[in-house]
VEXTI-650774 format. One record per residue (C-alpha): x, y, z; chain. Coordinates in steps of 0.2 Angstrom, whole numbers, plus 5000, padded with zeros to 4 digits. Last residue first. Layout:
REM VEXTI-650774
+------+------+------+------+
!   xx !   yy !   zz ! unit !
+------+------+------+------+
!    X !    Y !    Z !    A !
...
+------+------+------+------+
END
This chain:
REM VEXTI-650774
+------+------+------+------+
!   xx !   yy !   zz ! unit !
+------+------+------+------+
! 5205 ! 5348 ! 5536 !    A !
! 5199 ! 5342 ! 5555 !    A !
! 5198 ! 5325 ! 5556 !    A !
! 5181 ! 5321 ! 5567 !    A !
! 5176 ! 5311 ! 5582 !    A !
! 5160 ! 5310 ! 5589 !    A !
! 5149 ! 5305 ! 5605 !    A !
! 5164 ! 5299 ! 5617 !    A !
! 5157 ! 5298 ! 5634 !    A !
! 5158 ! 5309 ! 5649 !    A !
! 5140 ! 5313 ! 5648 !    A !
! 5141 ! 5320 ! 5630 !    A !
! 5160 ! 5321 ! 5623 !    A !
! 5167 ! 5326 ! 5607 !    A !
! 5183 ! 5324 ! 5599 !    A !
! 5191 ! 5336 ! 5586 !    A !
! 5208 ! 5330 ! 5579 !    A !
! 5220 ! 5341 ! 5569 !    A !
! 5223 ! 5358 ! 5579 !    A !
! 5237 ! 5367 ! 5570 !    A !
! 5253 ! 5362 ! 5577 !    A !
! 5261 ! 5379 ! 5568 !    A !
! 5277 ! 5374 ! 5563 !    A !
! 5275 ! 5359 ! 5559 !    A !
! 5260 ! 5347 ! 5560 !    A !
! 5260 ! 5337 ! 5575 !    A !
! 5245 ! 5327 ! 5573 !    A !
! 5236 ! 5340 ! 5584 !    A !
! 5222 ! 5339 ! 5599 !    A !
! 5205 ! 5348 ! 5600 !    A !
! 5191 ! 5343 ! 5614 !    A !
! 5173 ! 5346 ! 5612 !    A !
! 5160 ! 5347 ! 5627 !    A !
! 5154 ! 5363 ! 5620 !    A !
! 5156 ! 5369 ! 5600 !    A !
! 5163 ! 5386 ! 5599 !    A !
! 5171 ! 5388 ! 5582 !    A !
! 5176 ! 5406 ! 5576 !    A !
! 5196 ! 5404 ! 5580 !    A !
! 5201 ! 5386 ! 5580 !    A !
! 5198 ! 5378 ! 5598 !    A !
! 5214 ! 5380 ! 5609 !    A !
! 5224 ! 5363 ! 5610 !    A !
! 5222 ! 5348 ! 5624 !    A !
! 5232 ! 5342 ! 5637 !    A !
! 5236 ! 5325 ! 5642 !    A !
! 5235 ! 5317 ! 5625 !    A !
! 5223 ! 5302 ! 5624 !    A !
! 5231 ! 5286 ! 5621 !    A !
! 5219 ! 5274 ! 5629 !    A !
! 5201 ! 5280 ! 5630 !    A !
! 5194 ! 5272 ! 5646 !    A !
! 5193 ! 5288 ! 5657 !    A !
! 5185 ! 5296 ! 5641 !    A !
! 5170 ! 5281 ! 5642 !    A !
! 5169 ! 5274 ! 5625 !    A !
! 5151 ! 5278 ! 5615 !    A !
! 5159 ! 5281 ! 5598 !    A !
! 5176 ! 5271 ! 5597 !    A !
! 5194 ! 5275 ! 5596 !    A !
! 5206 ! 5264 ! 5589 !    A !
! 5207 ! 5276 ! 5572 !    A !
! 5213 ! 5291 ! 5583 !    A !
! 5227 ! 5279 ! 5592 !    A !
! 5231 ! 5274 ! 5573 !    A !
! 5232 ! 5294 ! 5567 !    A !
! 5242 ! 5300 ! 5583 !    A !
! 5237 ! 5313 ! 5595 !    A !
! 5249 ! 5327 ! 5600 !    A !
! 5243 ! 5338 ! 5613 !    A !
! 5257 ! 5335 ! 5628 !    A !
! 5271 ! 5346 ! 5621 !    A !
! 5265 ! 5353 ! 5604 !    A !
! 5263 ! 5371 ! 5606 !    A !
! 5280 ! 5371 ! 5617 !    A !
! 5289 ! 5361 ! 5605 !    A !
! 5283 ! 5372 ! 5591 !    A !
! 5284 ! 5390 ! 5597 !    A !
! 5304 ! 5389 ! 5598 !    A !
! 5307 ! 5381 ! 5581 !    A !
! 5293 ! 5393 ! 5574 !    A !
! 5302 ! 5407 ! 5582 !    A !
! 5318 ! 5402 ! 5574 !    A !
! 5310 ! 5400 ! 5558 !    A !
! 5303 ! 5417 ! 5560 !    A !
! 5319 ! 5424 ! 5563 !    A !
! 5326 ! 5417 ! 5547 !    A !
! 5313 ! 5425 ! 5539 !    A !
! 5314 ! 5441 ! 5547 !    A !
! 5333 ! 5440 ! 5542 !    A !
! 5330 ! 5438 ! 5524 !    A !
! 5325 ! 5455 ! 5519 !    A !
! 5340 ! 5462 ! 5531 !    A !
! 5352 ! 5450 ! 5523 !    A !
! 5349 ! 5457 ! 5506 !    A !
! 5351 ! 5474 ! 5512 !    A !
! 5368 ! 5469 ! 5520 !    A !
! 5372 ! 5461 ! 5501 !    A !
! 5366 ! 5478 ! 5494 !    A !
! 5376 ! 5489 ! 5506 !    A !
! 5391 ! 5477 ! 5502 !    A !
! 5388 ! 5481 ! 5484 !    A !
! 5388 ! 5496 ! 5488 !    A !
! 5405 ! 5496 ! 5496 !    A !
! 5413 ! 5488 ! 5481 !    A !
! 5406 ! 5501 ! 5469 !    A !
! 5415 ! 5515 ! 5479 !    A !
! 5431 ! 5506 ! 5481 !    A !
! 5431 ! 5503 ! 5462 !    A !
! 5429 ! 5521 ! 5459 !    A !
! 5443 ! 5525 ! 5471 !    A !
! 5454 ! 5514 ! 5463 !    A !
! 5449 ! 5522 ! 5446 !    A !
! 5453 ! 5539 ! 5451 !    A !
! 5442 ! 5552 ! 5445 !    A !
! 5451 ! 5563 ! 5430 !    A !
! 5458 ! 5578 ! 5434 !    A !
! 5453 ! 5594 ! 5426 !    A !
! 5465 ! 5608 ! 5426 !    A !
! 5468 ! 5619 ! 5442 !    A !
! 5456 ! 5635 ! 5443 !    A !
! 5464 ! 5651 ! 5443 !    A !
! 5477 ! 5659 ! 5453 !    A !
! 5493 ! 5650 ! 5447 !    A !
! 5486 ! 5642 ! 5432 !    A !
! 5479 ! 5656 ! 5427 !    A !
! 5491 ! 5668 ! 5430 !    A !
! 5505 ! 5656 ! 5421 !    A !
! 5493 ! 5657 ! 5405 !    A !
! 5492 ! 5674 ! 5405 !    A !
! 5512 ! 5678 ! 5408 !    A !
! 5516 ! 5665 ! 5394 !    A !
! 5501 ! 5673 ! 5383 !    A !
! 5508 ! 5692 ! 5386 !    A !
! 5525 ! 5687 ! 5383 !    A !
! 5522 ! 5682 ! 5364 !    A !
! 5527 ! 5663 ! 5360 !    A !
! 5545 ! 5661 ! 5354 !    A !
! 5546 ! 5653 ! 5336 !    A !
! 5548 ! 5635 ! 5333 !    A !
! 5533 ! 5630 ! 5344 !    A !
! 5535 ! 5612 ! 5353 !    A !
! 5525 ! 5596 ! 5349 !    A !
! 5532 ! 5582 ! 5360 !    A !
! 5532 ! 5565 ! 5356 !    A !
! 5537 ! 5551 ! 5369 !    A !
! 5535 ! 5533 ! 5361 !    A !
! 5537 ! 5515 ! 5371 !    A !
! 5542 ! 5498 ! 5367 !    A !
! 5530 ! 5484 ! 5358 !    A !
! 5520 ! 5483 ! 5343 !    A !
! 5506 ! 5492 ! 5351 !    A !
! 5517 ! 5505 ! 5357 !    A !
! 5516 ! 5511 ! 5375 !    A !
! 5511 ! 5528 ! 5380 !    A !
! 5518 ! 5548 ! 5379 !    A !
! 5511 ! 5563 ! 5373 !    A !
! 5516 ! 5581 ! 5375 !    A !
! 5511 ! 5597 ! 5369 !    A !
! 5518 ! 5614 ! 5366 !    A !
! 5520 ! 5632 ! 5373 !    A !
! 5537 ! 5632 ! 5383 !    A !
! 5526 ! 5632 ! 5398 !    A !
! 5516 ! 5616 ! 5392 !    A !
! 5532 ! 5608 ! 5387 !    A !
! 5540 ! 5609 ! 5405 !    A !
! 5523 ! 5604 ! 5413 !    A !
! 5521 ! 5589 ! 5403 !    A !
! 5540 ! 5583 ! 5408 !    A !
! 5533 ! 5587 ! 5426 !    A !
! 5519 ! 5576 ! 5422 !    A !
! 5531 ! 5563 ! 5413 !    A !
! 5542 ! 5562 ! 5427 !    A !
! 5530 ! 5561 ! 5441 !    A !
! 5527 ! 5543 ! 5440 !    A !
! 5530 ! 5538 ! 5458 !    A !
! 5544 ! 5526 ! 5452 !    A !
! 5551 ! 5512 ! 5458 !    A !
! 5568 ! 5506 ! 5451 !    A !
! 5566 ! 5493 ! 5438 !    A !
! 5564 ! 5474 ! 5441 !    A !
! 5579 ! 5468 ! 5428 !    A !
! 5574 ! 5465 ! 5411 !    A !
! 5568 ! 5451 ! 5402 !    A !
! 5575 ! 5450 ! 5386 !    A !
! 5577 ! 5458 ! 5370 !    A !
! 5568 ! 5475 ! 5377 !    A !
! 5554 ! 5481 ! 5368 !    A !
! 5556 ! 5495 ! 5356 !    A !
! 5562 ! 5514 ! 5360 !    A !
! 5554 ! 5529 ! 5352 !    A !
! 5560 ! 5546 ! 5354 !    A !
! 5550 ! 5560 ! 5346 !    A !
! 5555 ! 5580 ! 5347 !    A !
! 5541 ! 5589 ! 5334 !    A !
! 5547 ! 5606 ! 5329 !    A !
! 5531 ! 5617 ! 5323 !    A !
! 5530 ! 5634 ! 5314 !    A !
! 5534 ! 5626 ! 5298 !    A !
! 5537 ! 5607 ! 5299 !    A !
! 5554 ! 5604 ! 5309 !    A !
! 5559 ! 5586 ! 5313 !    A !
! 5569 ! 5580 ! 5329 !    A !
! 5571 ! 5562 ! 5329 !    A !
! 5578 ! 5550 ! 5343 !    A !
! 5577 ! 5532 ! 5339 !    A !
! 5582 ! 5520 ! 5353 !    A !
! 5586 ! 5501 ! 5352 !    A !
! 5582 ! 5490 ! 5366 !    A !
! 5596 ! 5484 ! 5379 !    A !
! 5590 ! 5491 ! 5395 !    A !
! 5570 ! 5495 ! 5393 !    A !
! 5563 ! 5501 ! 5408 !    A !
! 5577 ! 5510 ! 5415 !    A !
! 5590 ! 5514 ! 5400 !    A !
! 5572 ! 5518 ! 5390 !    A !
! 5566 ! 5529 ! 5404 !    A !
! 5583 ! 5541 ! 5405 !    A !
! 5582 ! 5540 ! 5386 !    A !
! 5564 ! 5548 ! 5387 !    A !
! 5568 ! 5560 ! 5401 !    A !
! 5584 ! 5567 ! 5392 !    A !
! 5577 ! 5568 ! 5376 !    A !
! 5562 ! 5578 ! 5382 !    A !
! 5571 ! 5589 ! 5394 !    A !
! 5583 ! 5593 ! 5379 !    A !
! 5569 ! 5598 ! 5368 !    A !
! 5560 ! 5608 ! 5383 !    A !
! 5577 ! 5617 ! 5386 !    A !
! 5579 ! 5622 ! 5366 !    A !
! 5559 ! 5627 ! 5365 !    A !
! 5562 ! 5638 ! 5380 !    A !
! 5578 ! 5647 ! 5373 !    A !
! 5570 ! 5648 ! 5355 !    A !
! 5577 ! 5637 ! 5341 !    A !
! 5590 ! 5643 ! 5330 !    A !
! 5602 ! 5628 ! 5328 !    A !
! 5589 ! 5615 ! 5332 !    A !
! 5583 ! 5611 ! 5316 !    A !
! 5600 ! 5607 ! 5310 !    A !
! 5597 ! 5588 ! 5303 !    A !
! 5591 ! 5580 ! 5320 !    A !
! 5590 ! 5560 ! 5316 !    A !
! 5600 ! 5552 ! 5331 !    A !
! 5602 ! 5533 ! 5333 !    A !
! 5604 ! 5527 ! 5352 !    A !
! 5611 ! 5508 ! 5356 !    A !
! 5613 ! 5513 ! 5375 !    A !
! 5629 ! 5507 ! 5382 !    A !
! 5636 ! 5524 ! 5392 !    A !
! 5645 ! 5530 ! 5378 !    A !
! 5629 ! 5529 ! 5367 !    A !
! 5620 ! 5540 ! 5381 !    A !
! 5633 ! 5552 ! 5383 !    A !
! 5633 ! 5555 ! 5364 !    A !
! 5614 ! 5556 ! 5363 !    A !
! 5615 ! 5569 ! 5377 !    A !
! 5630 ! 5580 ! 5368 !    A !
! 5618 ! 5578 ! 5352 !    A !
! 5604 ! 5586 ! 5363 !    A !
! 5614 ! 5600 ! 5366 !    A !
! 5624 ! 5605 ! 5381 !    A !
! 5630 ! 5623 ! 5382 !    A !
! 5630 ! 5625 ! 5402 !    A !
! 5625 ! 5609 ! 5410 !    A !
! 5609 ! 5606 ! 5411 !    A !
! 5600 ! 5603 ! 5429 !    A !
! 5615 ! 5614 ! 5438 !    A !
! 5620 ! 5609 ! 5454 !    A !
! 5615 ! 5625 ! 5468 !    A !
! 5610 ! 5612 ! 5481 !    A !
! 5597 ! 5602 ! 5471 !    A !
! 5581 ! 5610 ! 5477 !    A !
! 5583 ! 5627 ! 5468 !    A !
! 5571 ! 5641 ! 5473 !    A !
! 5583 ! 5651 ! 5482 !    A !
! 5592 ! 5654 ! 5467 !    A !
! 5578 ! 5664 ! 5459 !    A !
! 5576 ! 5679 ! 5469 !    A !
! 5593 ! 5679 ! 5480 !    A !
! 5603 ! 5675 ! 5465 !    A !
! 5596 ! 5686 ! 5453 !    A !
! 5596 ! 5701 ! 5464 !    A !
! 5614 ! 5696 ! 5465 !    A !
! 5617 ! 5694 ! 5448 !    A !
! 5608 ! 5712 ! 5445 !    A !
! 5619 ! 5720 ! 5458 !    A !
! 5635 ! 5713 ! 5448 !    A !
! 5627 ! 5720 ! 5432 !    A !
! 5623 ! 5737 ! 5439 !    A !
! 5641 ! 5739 ! 5447 !    A !
! 5650 ! 5733 ! 5431 !    A !
! 5639 ! 5746 ! 5422 !    A !
! 5642 ! 5760 ! 5435 !    A !
! 5662 ! 5754 ! 5431 !    A !
! 5660 ! 5756 ! 5414 !    A !
! 5651 ! 5774 ! 5416 !    A !
! 5666 ! 5780 ! 5426 !    A !
! 5678 ! 5773 ! 5412 !    A !
! 5669 ! 5782 ! 5400 !    A !
! 5671 ! 5799 ! 5409 !    A !
! 5689 ! 5796 ! 5413 !    A !
! 5694 ! 5793 ! 5395 !    A !
! 5698 ! 5776 ! 5390 !    A !
! 5715 ! 5771 ! 5382 !    A !
! 5722 ! 5763 ! 5396 !    A !
! 5708 ! 5750 ! 5398 !    A !
! 5704 ! 5746 ! 5418 !    A !
! 5685 ! 5749 ! 5415 !    A !
! 5685 ! 5739 ! 5399 !    A !
! 5691 ! 5725 ! 5407 !    A !
! 5678 ! 5726 ! 5421 !    A !
! 5664 ! 5729 ! 5409 !    A !
! 5671 ! 5712 ! 5401 !    A !
! 5669 ! 5705 ! 5417 !    A !
! 5652 ! 5711 ! 5421 !    A !
! 5645 ! 5705 ! 5405 !    A !
! 5653 ! 5688 ! 5407 !    A !
! 5644 ! 5687 ! 5423 !    A !
! 5627 ! 5693 ! 5416 !    A !
! 5629 ! 5678 ! 5404 !    A !
! 5633 ! 5664 ! 5417 !    A !
! 5620 ! 5670 ! 5429 !    A !
! 5607 ! 5670 ! 5415 !    A !
! 5609 ! 5654 ! 5411 !    A !
! 5612 ! 5645 ! 5429 !    A !
! 5598 ! 5658 ! 5435 !    A !
! 5588 ! 5652 ! 5420 !    A !
! 5592 ! 5631 ! 5424 !    A !
! 5586 ! 5636 ! 5443 !    A !
! 5570 ! 5645 ! 5436 !    A !
! 5566 ! 5631 ! 5426 !    A !
! 5571 ! 5617 ! 5440 !    A !
! 5558 ! 5629 ! 5452 !    A !
! 5543 ! 5628 ! 5438 !    A !
! 5547 ! 5608 ! 5439 !    A !
! 5543 ! 5608 ! 5457 !    A !
! 5529 ! 5622 ! 5456 !    A !
! 5522 ! 5608 ! 5442 !    A !
! 5525 ! 5593 ! 5452 !    A !
! 5516 ! 5602 ! 5468 !    A !
! 5502 ! 5606 ! 5457 !    A !
! 5501 ! 5587 ! 5452 !    A !
! 5501 ! 5582 ! 5471 !    A !
! 5489 ! 5595 ! 5476 !    A !
! 5477 ! 5590 ! 5461 !    A !
! 5478 ! 5572 ! 5465 !    A !
! 5476 ! 5575 ! 5485 !    A !
! 5460 ! 5585 ! 5478 !    A !
! 5454 ! 5571 ! 5469 !    A !
! 5457 ! 5559 ! 5481 !    A !
! 5447 ! 5570 ! 5493 !    A !
! 5432 ! 5570 ! 5482 !    A !
! 5433 ! 5551 ! 5479 !    A !
! 5433 ! 5549 ! 5498 !    A !
! 5417 ! 5562 ! 5498 !    A !
! 5408 ! 5551 ! 5485 !    A !
! 5411 ! 5534 ! 5496 !    A !
! 5406 ! 5544 ! 5510 !    A !
! 5390 ! 5548 ! 5504 !    A !
! 5387 ! 5530 ! 5496 !    A !
! 5391 ! 5523 ! 5512 !    A !
! 5380 ! 5536 ! 5522 !    A !
! 5365 ! 5533 ! 5507 !    A !
! 5368 ! 5514 ! 5510 !    A !
! 5367 ! 5514 ! 5527 !    A !
! 5352 ! 5524 ! 5530 !    A !
! 5344 ! 5510 ! 5518 !    A !
! 5349 ! 5497 ! 5530 !    A !
! 5343 ! 5504 ! 5545 !    A !
! 5324 ! 5507 ! 5535 !    A !
! 5325 ! 5489 ! 5530 !    A !
! 5330 ! 5483 ! 5548 !    A !
! 5316 ! 5494 ! 5555 !    A !
! 5304 ! 5488 ! 5542 !    A !
! 5307 ! 5469 ! 5548 !    A !
! 5308 ! 5473 ! 5567 !    A !
! 5290 ! 5481 ! 5568 !    A !
! 5278 ! 5473 ! 5557 !    A !
! 5286 ! 5458 ! 5554 !    A !
! 5293 ! 5453 ! 5569 !    A !
! 5281 ! 5461 ! 5582 !    A !
! 5267 ! 5454 ! 5571 !    A !
! 5275 ! 5437 ! 5573 !    A !
! 5276 ! 5437 ! 5591 !    A !
! 5257 ! 5442 ! 5591 !    A !
! 5253 ! 5426 ! 5582 !    A !
! 5266 ! 5417 ! 5593 !    A !
! 5256 ! 5422 ! 5608 !    A !
! 5238 ! 5418 ! 5601 !    A !
! 5245 ! 5400 ! 5595 !    A !
! 5253 ! 5397 ! 5613 !    A !
! 5236 ! 5402 ! 5623 !    A !
! 5235 ! 5418 ! 5632 !    A !
! 5234 ! 5416 ! 5651 !    A !
! 5233 ! 5434 ! 5655 !    A !
! 5248 ! 5435 ! 5669 !    A !
! 5260 ! 5422 ! 5662 !    A !
! 5258 ! 5418 ! 5644 !    A !
! 5251 ! 5434 ! 5638 !    A !
! 5260 ! 5447 ! 5651 !    A !
! 5276 ! 5436 ! 5652 !    A !
! 5279 ! 5436 ! 5633 !    A !
! 5273 ! 5454 ! 5630 !    A !
! 5287 ! 5460 ! 5642 !    A !
! 5299 ! 5450 ! 5635 !    A !
! 5295 ! 5454 ! 5618 !    A !
! 5292 ! 5474 ! 5620 !    A !
! 5310 ! 5474 ! 5631 !    A !
! 5318 ! 5466 ! 5618 !    A !
! 5311 ! 5479 ! 5604 !    A !
! 5315 ! 5493 ! 5616 !    A !
! 5333 ! 5486 ! 5617 !    A !
! 5336 ! 5484 ! 5598 !    A !
! 5329 ! 5502 ! 5596 !    A !
! 5341 ! 5508 ! 5609 !    A !
! 5357 ! 5498 ! 5602 !    A !
! 5353 ! 5502 ! 5582 !    A !
! 5363 ! 5520 ! 5583 !    A !
! 5360 ! 5535 ! 5570 !    A !
! 5340 ! 5533 ! 5570 !    A !
! 5331 ! 5541 ! 5555 !    A !
! 5329 ! 5527 ! 5542 !    A !
! 5329 ! 5514 ! 5555 !    A !
! 5315 ! 5524 ! 5565 !    A !
! 5306 ! 5530 ! 5551 !    A !
! 5304 ! 5510 ! 5545 !    A !
! 5298 ! 5507 ! 5562 !    A !
! 5286 ! 5522 ! 5560 !    A !
! 5278 ! 5516 ! 5544 !    A !
! 5278 ! 5496 ! 5551 !    A !
! 5268 ! 5501 ! 5568 !    A !
! 5254 ! 5512 ! 5558 !    A !
! 5245 ! 5497 ! 5551 !    A !
! 5245 ! 5490 ! 5569 !    A !
! 5238 ! 5505 ! 5576 !    A !
! 5222 ! 5496 ! 5569 !    A !
! 5222 ! 5486 ! 5584 !    A !
! 5215 ! 5499 ! 5596 !    A !
! 5220 ! 5501 ! 5614 !    A !
! 5236 ! 5488 ! 5615 !    A !
! 5240 ! 5496 ! 5596 !    A !
! 5242 ! 5513 ! 5605 !    A !
! 5257 ! 5508 ! 5615 !    A !
! 5266 ! 5502 ! 5599 !    A !
! 5261 ! 5519 ! 5590 !    A !
! 5269 ! 5527 ! 5606 !    A !
! 5284 ! 5517 ! 5606 !    A !
! 5287 ! 5519 ! 5588 !    A !
! 5285 ! 5540 ! 5589 !    A !
! 5297 ! 5539 ! 5605 !    A !
! 5308 ! 5529 ! 5593 !    A !
! 5308 ! 5543 ! 5579 !    A !
! 5314 ! 5558 ! 5591 !    A !
! 5318 ! 5571 ! 5580 !    A !
! 5308 ! 5568 ! 5564 !    A !
! 5295 ! 5555 ! 5572 !    A !
! 5288 ! 5567 ! 5583 !    A !
! 5277 ! 5576 ! 5573 !    A !
! 5270 ! 5560 ! 5566 !    A !
! 5269 ! 5552 ! 5585 !    A !
! 5261 ! 5568 ! 5591 !    A !
! 5247 ! 5567 ! 5576 !    A !
! 5245 ! 5547 ! 5580 !    A !
! 5241 ! 5552 ! 5597 !    A !
! 5229 ! 5565 ! 5593 !    A !
! 5220 ! 5553 ! 5580 !    A !
! 5218 ! 5540 ! 5595 !    A !
! 5210 ! 5555 ! 5606 !    A !
! 5199 ! 5562 ! 5593 !    A !
! 5194 ! 5543 ! 5591 !    A !
! 5192 ! 5541 ! 5610 !    A !
! 5181 ! 5557 ! 5612 !    A !
! 5171 ! 5552 ! 5597 !    A !
! 5166 ! 5534 ! 5603 !    A !
! 5162 ! 5538 ! 5620 !    A !
! 5150 ! 5523 ! 5622 !    A !
! 5152 ! 5512 ! 5608 !    A !
! 5145 ! 5514 ! 5588 !    A !
! 5142 ! 5498 ! 5578 !    A !
! 5146 ! 5505 ! 5565 !    A !
! 5160 ! 5513 ! 5556 !    A !
! 5165 ! 5530 ! 5561 !    A !
! 5181 ! 5523 ! 5572 !    A !
! 5185 ! 5509 ! 5560 !    A !
! 5189 ! 5520 ! 5547 !    A !
! 5197 ! 5534 ! 5558 !    A !
! 5208 ! 5521 ! 5563 !    A !
! 5213 ! 5512 ! 5547 !    A !
! 5215 ! 5531 ! 5539 !    A !
! 5225 ! 5537 ! 5554 !    A !
! 5242 ! 5531 ! 5545 !    A !
! 5239 ! 5539 ! 5529 !    A !
! 5232 ! 5554 ! 5535 !    A !
! 5247 ! 5557 ! 5546 !    A !
! 5260 ! 5553 ! 5533 !    A !
! 5253 ! 5564 ! 5522 !    A !
! 5252 ! 5579 ! 5534 !    A !
! 5272 ! 5576 ! 5539 !    A !
! 5276 ! 5576 ! 5520 !    A !
! 5266 ! 5593 ! 5520 !    A !
! 5274 ! 5599 ! 5536 !    A !
! 5292 ! 5595 ! 5530 !    A !
! 5290 ! 5603 ! 5513 !    A !
! 5283 ! 5618 ! 5521 !    A !
! 5298 ! 5619 ! 5532 !    A !
! 5309 ! 5616 ! 5518 !    A !
! 5303 ! 5631 ! 5508 !    A !
! 5305 ! 5642 ! 5523 !    A !
! 5321 ! 5636 ! 5527 !    A !
! 5326 ! 5621 ! 5538 !    A !
! 5341 ! 5623 ! 5551 !    A !
! 5352 ! 5607 ! 5546 !    A !
! 5349 ! 5591 ! 5552 !    A !
! 5360 ! 5581 ! 5564 !    A !
! 5352 ! 5563 ! 5563 !    A !
! 5348 ! 5556 ! 5578 !    A !
! 5358 ! 5550 ! 5595 !    A !
! 5349 ! 5540 ! 5607 !    A !
+------+------+------+------+
END
């Protein structure tokens, strides 16, 4: 049997376990101790009481590591002292709560039921009523608490597994978001490689032209050569450090010199109904802000063409003091659009990272009147270099930003808990079903040859010889508990499910002396 793998307890845990075990022992030992100290006293009462209490103590200690062994000890103790029955439900619950597998416990229950049935009905000759009582005690005092403990364990295991699953999903989403951020930074590096490489190439070209100028003296010509060599080396290092990060095989993400107006013109030529309202706010924007504004407009126009073809699109760039607002609004499509290509939803996430690196904020979502809006607020001046570096270092080396708990994982966890509650309900109803089945098994055995119907009972006359009574059943029932009347026989009317004695016939010298209906 596998049991729970408990971590090594510390001193505080050991004291807590010792206190709980002592309390458990006191509870289960109370009925046995009370019966042992109450009169009448039997011979060797004190040694027997000490032995019973020691047995309960051993079972209590063993219940943490070997709960099934503890349960078997208590069941064996109930054979000697019926007061051990009060401890059986407690240790049955702990067995279900602390055992990993159910098969060993089920085997023990089957062995107890089969062995008890063979012992009582076969060897000891116990009546059916006593057997039914013992079977009911096994069912409700052992099987039922074990089911409750087992499903309580499953409930906590599923809840813990659900939390671990949610944590794994959160970590996975954080990893995906971080990969998207890193990929977006790589694209930014590629764009910077393109723009800086182009500018450095122009500087190197001008230095080369200056180096071959005829009216330049040797000292200045040598300086121009050194300048050209330095620029060429810087261009090469830029290519080695940043160029390798590019994922698009060297194609520039943004064509050099392309403006927002060029984007709108290209989209209009492609058939998109775009209106631009930009005045002259982009004329003197910092490089990062201009790149971010260009990217916001490009992503919004791409999404509009994909998800709302034919819908009008408004592109507005406004400046308010130290802020520049880029707003792209598209209306609802005039007709049902064709199915859009599948998307992983990473475009807006990458766009948000681009806007964040530029020092701005992004807000995107559907409009109540239909359509979609993408709004970015960007700084009109370049942020301090230290602020950008500190923010980047915090993002790379610090804790990632908060990620909301996945809704699907929450729903799956809720469903798992609902399934466990349903299973717990089954555990509560299962003993009732088992009791019904047990009654269906017990009833035919108890009533076979013992049923006396009402009409036959009414026709019996006092004083009639027993051998002359017609319709008398072939066998009798046991006398009711606490009733011991010599010469009396008991029969049932077939009442379900216990087939209890209903009729009492008393005979004297072989003749019917009295007949009674037992309420």
